[in-house]
C-alpha positions as CSV (number, residue, x, y, z in Angstrom):
1,M,3.4,-27.3,11.0
2,S,6.4,-28.6,9.0
3,T,4.8,-28.3,5.6
4,I,2.6,-26.0,3.6
5,E,-0.2,-27.7,1.6
6,T,-1.7,-25.8,-1.4
7,S,-5.1,-26.6,-2.8
8,N,-7.4,-25.4,-5.6
9,P,-10.2,-23.3,-4.1
10,Y,-12.6,-24.0,-6.9
11,N,-12.7,-27.8,-6.6
12,G,-10.9,-28.4,-3.3
13,N,-8.2,-30.6,-5.0
14,S,-4.9,-30.8,-3.3
15,L,-2.1,-29.3,-5.4
16,K,1.3,-29.7,-3.7
17,S,3.1,-30.0,-0.4
18,Y,6.1,-27.7,0.4
19,K,8.5,-28.3,3.2
20,L,9.1,-25.3,5.5
21,D,12.6,-23.9,5.5
22,S,14.5,-24.8,8.7
23,K,16.3,-22.2,10.8
24,A,19.5,-23.4,9.2
25,S,18.0,-23.0,5.7
26,I,16.8,-19.5,6.4
27,D,20.2,-18.5,7.8
28,K,21.8,-19.9,4.7
29,K,19.5,-17.8,2.5
30,L,20.2,-14.7,4.5
31,N,23.9,-15.2,4.3
32,L,23.7,-15.8,0.6
33,A,21.7,-12.6,0.1
34,N,24.4,-10.7,2.0
35,E,27.2,-12.2,0.0
36,T,25.4,-11.6,-3.3
37,F,24.7,-8.0,-2.5
38,A,28.4,-7.2,-2.1
39,D,28.8,-8.1,-5.8
40,W,25.4,-7.1,-7.1
41,K,25.7,-3.5,-6.0
42,Q,28.8,-3.2,-8.2
43,Y,26.9,-4.1,-11.4
44,E,26.5,-1.3,-13.9
45,I,22.9,-0.2,-14.4
46,E,23.2,-1.4,-18.0
47,E,24.0,-4.9,-16.8
48,R,21.0,-5.0,-14.5
49,I,18.7,-3.7,-17.3
50,D,19.9,-6.5,-19.6
51,L,18.8,-9.0,-17.0
52,L,15.4,-7.2,-16.8
53,K,15.0,-7.9,-20.6
54,S,15.7,-11.6,-19.9
55,L,13.2,-11.6,-17.1
56,A,10.5,-10.2,-19.4
57,D,11.3,-12.9,-21.9
58,E,11.0,-15.6,-19.3
59,L,7.5,-14.3,-18.3
60,H,6.4,-14.1,-21.9
61,Q,7.6,-17.6,-22.7
62,N,6.0,-19.1,-19.6
63,K,2.9,-17.0,-19.6
64,N,0.4,-19.9,-20.0
65,N,1.9,-22.2,-17.4
66,L,2.3,-19.3,-14.9
67,S,-1.3,-18.2,-15.5
68,K,-2.5,-21.7,-14.9
69,L,-0.5,-22.0,-11.7
70,M,-2.0,-18.7,-10.4
71,T,-5.6,-19.8,-11.2
72,D,-5.0,-23.2,-9.7
73,E,-3.7,-21.8,-6.4
74,M,-6.1,-18.8,-5.8
75,G,-9.0,-19.1,-8.3
76,K,-8.4,-16.1,-10.4
77,P,-10.3,-16.3,-13.8
78,I,-7.7,-17.5,-16.3
79,L,-8.0,-14.5,-18.6
80,E,-7.2,-12.2,-15.6
81,S,-4.2,-14.4,-14.7
82,K,-2.9,-13.9,-18.2
83,A,-3.5,-10.2,-18.0
84,E,-1.6,-10.1,-14.7
85,I,1.5,-11.7,-16.4
86,D,1.2,-9.1,-19.2
87,K,1.1,-6.3,-16.7
88,C,4.3,-7.6,-15.1
89,I,5.9,-7.5,-18.5
90,F,4.7,-3.9,-18.9
91,L,6.2,-3.1,-15.5
92,I,9.6,-4.5,-16.5
93,D,9.6,-2.7,-19.8
94,F,8.9,0.6,-17.9
95,Y,12.0,0.1,-15.7
96,I,14.1,-1.0,-18.7
97,K,13.4,2.3,-20.3
98,N,13.6,4.5,-17.2
99,G,15.8,2.7,-14.6
100,D,19.1,4.4,-15.4
101,Q,17.5,7.9,-15.5
102,F,15.8,7.3,-12.1
103,L,19.1,6.3,-10.5
104,E,21.2,9.1,-11.9
105,D,23.1,11.3,-9.4
106,D,21.0,14.4,-8.7
107,L,23.3,17.4,-9.1
108,I,22.7,20.2,-6.6
109,D,24.3,23.7,-6.8
110,T,25.9,24.7,-3.5
111,D,29.0,26.4,-2.2
112,A,31.0,23.2,-2.9
113,N,33.0,22.6,-6.1
114,E,30.7,19.7,-6.6
115,S,27.7,18.4,-4.7
116,F,25.1,15.8,-5.5
117,I,22.7,13.2,-4.2
118,S,23.9,9.6,-4.8
119,Y,21.2,6.9,-4.8
120,D,22.9,3.9,-3.2
121,P,21.3,0.5,-2.6
122,M,20.6,-0.5,1.0
123,G,21.1,-4.2,0.9
124,C,18.7,-7.1,1.6
125,I,15.0,-6.1,1.5
126,L,12.3,-8.4,2.9
127,A,9.0,-8.5,1.1
128,V,5.9,-9.9,2.7
129,M,3.3,-10.3,0.0
130,P,-0.4,-11.4,-0.4
131,W,-2.2,-13.9,-2.5
132,N,-4.7,-11.8,-4.5
133,F,-2.2,-10.7,-7.2
134,P,0.5,-13.2,-6.6
135,F,2.8,-12.2,-9.4
136,W,2.0,-8.5,-9.8
137,Q,2.4,-7.6,-6.1
138,V,5.8,-9.3,-6.0
139,M,7.1,-8.0,-9.3
140,R,6.1,-4.4,-8.6
141,F,8.3,-4.6,-5.4
142,A,11.1,-6.7,-6.8
143,V,11.8,-5.2,-10.2
144,P,12.6,-1.6,-9.1
145,T,14.2,-2.8,-5.8
146,L,16.7,-5.2,-7.5
147,T,17.3,-2.7,-10.4
148,A,18.4,-0.2,-7.7
149,G,21.1,-2.7,-6.6
150,N,19.4,-4.3,-3.7
151,V,18.7,-8.0,-3.2
152,A,15.4,-9.4,-2.0
153,L,13.8,-12.1,0.2
154,L,10.2,-13.0,-0.4
155,K,7.8,-14.3,2.3
156,H,4.6,-15.0,0.2
157,A,1.1,-15.9,1.3
158,S,1.1,-19.7,2.0
159,N,-1.8,-20.5,-0.4
160,V,0.3,-19.3,-3.3
161,T,3.6,-21.0,-2.4
162,G,3.8,-22.4,-5.9
163,C,3.8,-18.9,-7.3
164,A,6.5,-17.9,-4.9
165,V,8.7,-20.7,-6.0
166,A,8.0,-20.0,-9.6
167,I,9.0,-16.3,-9.2
168,E,12.4,-17.2,-7.7
169,K,12.9,-19.6,-10.7
170,L,12.0,-16.8,-13.1
171,F,14.8,-14.6,-11.7
172,R,17.3,-17.4,-11.7
173,D,16.4,-18.5,-15.2
174,A,16.7,-14.9,-16.4
175,G,20.4,-14.9,-15.3
176,F,20.2,-12.9,-12.1
177,P,23.0,-13.9,-9.7
178,E,22.1,-16.7,-7.2
179,G,20.9,-15.0,-4.0
180,C,19.6,-11.9,-5.8
181,F,16.0,-13.0,-5.3
182,Q,15.1,-15.8,-2.9
183,T,11.8,-17.2,-1.6
184,L,11.5,-18.1,2.0
185,I,9.0,-21.0,2.6
186,T,8.1,-20.2,6.2
187,D,5.3,-19.0,8.4
188,H,4.6,-15.6,10.0
189,K,6.0,-16.6,13.3
190,T,9.6,-16.5,11.9
191,I,9.2,-13.0,10.4
192,E,10.2,-11.3,13.7
193,T,13.4,-13.3,13.8
194,I,14.2,-12.5,10.2
195,M,13.5,-8.8,10.6
196,S,15.8,-8.6,13.6
197,N,18.7,-10.0,11.6
198,D,21.2,-7.3,10.7
199,I,21.3,-8.5,7.1
200,V,17.7,-7.4,6.5
201,K,17.8,-3.6,6.0
202,A,14.1,-2.8,5.3
203,V,10.7,-4.4,4.7
204,S,7.9,-4.0,2.2
205,L,4.4,-5.4,3.1
206,T,1.3,-5.6,1.1
207,G,-1.5,-7.0,3.3
208,S,-4.1,-6.4,5.9
209,E,-4.2,-3.6,8.4
210,K,-3.5,-6.1,11.2
211,A,-0.4,-7.4,9.4
212,G,0.7,-3.8,8.7
213,R,0.5,-2.8,12.3
214,K,2.6,-5.9,13.3
215,I,5.2,-5.3,10.6
216,A,5.4,-1.5,11.4
217,E,5.9,-2.4,15.1
218,L,8.7,-4.9,14.2
219,A,10.3,-2.4,11.8
220,G,10.2,0.4,14.4
221,K,11.6,-1.9,17.1
222,N,14.6,-2.7,14.8
223,L,14.9,0.8,13.4
224,K,14.4,-0.3,9.8
225,P,12.4,1.5,7.1
226,S,9.1,0.0,6.1
227,L,6.7,0.4,3.2
228,L,3.1,-0.6,3.9
229,E,0.3,-1.1,1.3
230,L,-2.7,-2.2,3.3
231,G,-6.4,-2.5,2.9
232,G,-8.8,-0.2,1.2
233,N,-12.5,0.8,1.2
234,N,-12.6,2.9,-2.0
235,A,-15.5,5.1,-2.8
236,C,-17.0,5.3,-6.3
237,I,-18.9,8.6,-6.6
238,I,-21.6,8.8,-9.3
239,L,-22.7,12.3,-9.8
240,E,-25.9,13.5,-11.6
241,D,-24.2,14.2,-14.9
242,A,-22.3,10.9,-15.0
243,D,-22.3,9.2,-18.5
244,L,-23.6,5.8,-17.3
245,D,-23.8,4.3,-20.8
246,K,-20.1,5.0,-21.3
247,H,-18.8,4.1,-17.9
248,I,-21.0,1.4,-16.3
249,G,-18.7,-1.4,-17.5
250,T,-15.8,0.3,-15.8
251,M,-17.8,0.7,-12.6
252,V,-18.7,-3.0,-12.5
253,K,-15.1,-4.0,-13.3
254,A,-13.9,-1.7,-10.5
255,R,-15.9,-3.9,-8.0
256,M,-15.9,-7.3,-9.6
257,Q,-12.4,-7.7,-11.1
258,N,-10.5,-10.6,-9.4
259,T,-13.9,-11.6,-8.0
260,G,-13.8,-8.5,-5.9
261,Q,-10.5,-9.5,-4.1
262,S,-8.6,-6.2,-4.5
263,C,-7.6,-3.6,-2.0
264,I,-8.3,-0.9,-4.6
265,A,-11.7,-2.2,-5.7
266,A,-14.7,0.2,-5.6
267,K,-16.4,-1.0,-2.4
268,R,-18.8,1.9,-1.7
269,F,-20.9,3.2,-4.5
270,I,-22.1,6.7,-3.5
271,V,-24.9,7.8,-5.9
272,V,-26.6,11.2,-6.1
273,E,-30.4,10.5,-5.9
274,A,-31.2,12.2,-9.2
275,I,-29.4,9.4,-11.1
276,Y,-29.8,6.7,-8.5
277,D,-32.6,4.6,-10.1
278,Q,-31.0,4.8,-13.5
279,F,-27.6,3.8,-12.1
280,L,-29.0,0.9,-10.1
281,E,-30.8,-0.5,-13.1
282,K,-27.8,-0.4,-15.4
283,F,-25.3,-1.6,-12.8
284,T,-27.5,-4.6,-11.9
285,T,-28.0,-5.5,-15.6
286,K,-24.2,-5.5,-16.0
287,V,-23.6,-7.5,-12.9
288,K,-26.1,-10.1,-14.1
289,S,-24.2,-10.5,-17.3
290,L,-21.1,-11.7,-15.4
291,K,-20.3,-15.3,-16.2
292,P,-19.6,-17.4,-13.0
293,G,-17.9,-20.7,-13.3
294,N,-14.7,-22.7,-13.5
295,P,-11.8,-20.2,-13.4
296,M,-9.9,-22.3,-16.0
297,E,-12.5,-21.6,-18.6
298,E,-11.9,-18.5,-20.7
299,G,-15.5,-17.5,-20.6
300,T,-15.6,-17.2,-16.8
301,T,-15.5,-13.6,-15.5
302,V,-16.2,-14.2,-11.8
303,S,-15.3,-17.3,-9.8
304,C,-14.7,-18.6,-6.3
305,L,-12.8,-16.7,-3.6
306,A,-9.3,-17.8,-2.8
307,R,-10.3,-19.7,0.3
308,E,-13.6,-20.8,1.9
309,D,-13.0,-18.9,5.1
310,L,-12.8,-15.6,3.1
311,A,-16.3,-16.3,1.7
312,E,-17.5,-17.0,5.3
313,T,-16.1,-13.7,6.5
314,L,-17.8,-11.9,3.6
315,E,-21.1,-13.7,4.5
316,Q,-20.9,-12.5,8.1
317,Q,-20.2,-8.9,7.0
318,I,-23.3,-8.9,4.7
319,K,-25.5,-10.6,7.4
320,K,-24.6,-8.0,10.0
321,S,-25.3,-5.2,7.5
322,I,-28.7,-6.7,6.7
323,D,-29.5,-7.0,10.4
324,L,-28.7,-3.2,10.5
325,G,-31.2,-2.4,7.7
326,A,-29.4,-3.1,4.4
327,K,-31.5,-4.6,1.6
328,V,-30.4,-7.4,-0.7
329,F,-31.1,-6.0,-4.2
330,Y,-29.4,-8.9,-6.0
331,G,-27.5,-12.1,-5.2
332,N,-26.3,-13.1,-1.8
333,K,-25.9,-16.8,-2.1
334,R,-22.8,-18.7,-0.9
335,D,-21.6,-22.2,-1.9
336,G,-18.3,-23.1,-0.3
337,A,-15.7,-20.7,-1.5
338,F,-18.1,-19.3,-4.2
339,Y,-20.0,-16.1,-3.4
340,E,-22.6,-14.9,-5.8
341,P,-22.1,-11.3,-7.0
342,T,-24.2,-9.3,-4.6
343,I,-25.8,-5.8,-4.5
344,L,-26.9,-4.2,-1.2
345,T,-28.9,-1.0,-1.1
346,E,-30.0,1.3,1.8
347,V,-26.4,1.0,3.1
348,T,-25.5,3.4,5.9
349,P,-22.1,4.3,7.6
350,K,-22.8,2.1,10.6
351,M,-22.8,-1.1,8.6
352,P,-19.8,-3.4,8.1
353,V,-20.1,-3.2,4.3
354,F,-19.6,0.6,4.6
355,K,-16.9,0.9,7.2
356,E,-15.0,-2.3,6.8
357,E,-13.0,-3.7,3.8
358,T,-15.1,-6.3,2.0
359,F,-12.9,-8.7,0.0
360,G,-15.3,-10.2,-2.5
361,P,-18.0,-9.5,-5.1
362,I,-20.3,-7.3,-3.1
363,A,-21.3,-3.8,-4.0
364,A,-22.6,-1.5,-1.3
365,I,-24.9,1.2,-2.7
366,I,-25.5,4.5,-0.8
367,K,-27.9,7.1,-2.0
368,V,-27.1,10.8,-1.2
369,K,-28.9,14.0,-2.0
370,N,-26.2,16.0,-3.8
371,E,-22.6,16.4,-4.8
372,D,-21.5,17.9,-1.5
373,E,-23.0,15.0,0.5
374,A,-21.4,12.5,-1.9
375,Y,-17.8,13.9,-1.3
376,K,-18.5,14.1,2.5
377,M,-19.7,10.4,2.5
378,A,-16.7,9.3,0.4
379,S,-14.3,10.8,3.0
380,D,-16.0,9.1,5.9
381,S,-13.5,6.2,6.1
382,Q,-10.5,5.2,8.0
383,F,-9.0,3.9,4.8
384,G,-7.3,6.0,2.2
385,L,-6.2,4.2,-0.9
386,G,-8.2,5.8,-3.7
387,T,-11.5,7.5,-4.7
388,M,-13.1,7.5,-8.2
389,V,-15.6,10.1,-9.4
390,F,-17.8,9.8,-12.5
391,T,-19.0,13.1,-14.0
392,K,-18.9,15.2,-17.1
393,D,-17.7,18.2,-15.2
394,Y,-14.0,17.4,-15.0
395,D,-13.1,20.9,-13.8
396,A,-15.5,20.7,-10.8
397,A,-14.1,17.3,-9.9
398,T,-10.5,18.6,-10.2
399,D,-11.4,21.3,-7.7
400,R,-12.3,18.6,-5.2
401,I,-8.9,16.8,-5.3
402,T,-7.6,18.3,-2.0
403,E,-10.9,17.3,-0.2
404,I,-10.0,13.6,-0.6
405,E,-7.1,12.5,1.5
406,D,-6.5,9.2,-0.4
407,G,-3.4,8.2,-2.2
408,G,-5.3,8.3,-5.5
409,F,-8.1,10.3,-7.2
410,F,-9.4,9.0,-10.5
411,I,-12.0,10.8,-12.6
412,N,-14.0,8.7,-15.0
413,E,-11.8,5.7,-14.4
414,M,-11.4,2.9,-11.9
415,V,-8.6,3.2,-9.3
416,K,-5.7,1.1,-10.6
417,S,-1.9,0.7,-10.3
418,D,0.2,1.8,-13.2
419,P,4.0,1.5,-13.4
420,R,4.3,5.1,-14.6
421,L,2.6,6.5,-11.5
422,P,3.3,6.2,-7.8
423,F,1.0,4.0,-5.9
424,G,0.1,3.9,-2.2
425,G,-2.3,5.0,0.5
426,T,-2.9,7.2,3.5
427,K,-4.5,6.6,7.0
428,I,-4.9,2.9,7.8
429,S,-4.2,2.0,4.1
430,G,-0.5,2.4,4.8
431,Y,2.4,4.6,3.8
432,G,5.1,4.9,1.3
433,R,4.9,4.6,-2.5
434,E,5.5,1.9,-5.0
435,L,6.0,2.1,-8.7
436,S,7.2,5.0,-10.9
437,K,10.4,6.8,-9.7
438,E,9.2,6.8,-6.1
439,G,9.1,3.0,-6.1
440,M,12.6,2.7,-7.3
441,L,13.9,5.1,-4.7
442,A,11.8,3.5,-1.8
443,F,14.8,1.4,-0.7
444,V,17.9,3.4,-1.4
445,N,20.2,5.5,0.7
446,K,19.9,9.1,-0.5
447,K,23.4,10.0,0.1
448,T,24.7,13.6,0.2
449,V,28.0,14.0,-1.5
450,Y,30.0,17.3,-1.0
451,I,33.3,17.9,-2.7
452,N,35.7,20.8,-2.4
453,H,39.0,20.9,-4.4
């Protein structure tokens, strides 16, 4: 394969062909990154923050075109694409306001005349990123990483190569030095070679468990730090006292946003039997109100998956679960890359829709007897990104925080990433944290400085 061909998953139309970088081209980009880092790390934090302001302006000015590109390449409803660009601008604004404070030397009182921790950039950081949030995933890595004084190389998912090229242009047009942020148009086979290059100091991956294991192996082999944000199988616990009228919209959005293609989506709905019938009725009514269709139309709220093979995989997971006793309560029709929003009931832990990550608009409903069983069932997972609980008894839910091993615990809200809070998982959902101060310090050398006069 010498080129990457992108296509529109909704209508199958070919979009654009991109020539793969040659070995010489990749080496040139690596060397440029290394040269740029030598200068970039000397920039004052105020200079970097000024460039962030320009980056936010570029996103704002190009919002409509970038949103259309995103929807063309991976099928996200256009209003969600626009919201994704807005979230990127919010992210940048957060680091404009807090970046200098996060990178300040941390003074420590010791026997020395002066001692502190200096947060120094590491160098060139490689990012391997997915297609489901093609701008947000990249920006939440790149903005804090570059602001800390590093430079970045991006290997994006091939089906959103246009987005990858557009992101590099955004940084360039915002005035970032050439080589500060570069896109590699390459395949996964070259990643091993790139990671073994001494210029690359660390790697950040958002992707599947399989990809995470491979990247972790390569990082370990090369003694380089890695940050992994992998798959999820989030539980949504609905307790007997949940306010369904108030929160049912949030519950449906937690599953169906981005047509269900989110690692932090609610995938297992664990419902206490006393409220089960009421929940199922309201949840189904809300799901039925979703508007399927052309993702370019603003009225569309659920559309095709990003590729037809993804819909086929989802179909197989559902079929195997039905063979094991799950019941189709609503939906379950596929047409090419489109998968109808689907509700399965009588789901048990032995079924794929319970124990595997399902990347699409399918809600698995599990009935439990009581609160204790609900929390136990929620914890029955190899994944550990986040859990959400809906209840009026906030204090009782708070007491359960330590029972859930996940990276996030949300009460009366869907699990979501927020620039102000650290984000990441446990178990096979990965390790390390993005966003907030933790995300900015993910790729710095925490250097001990000890001075005696």
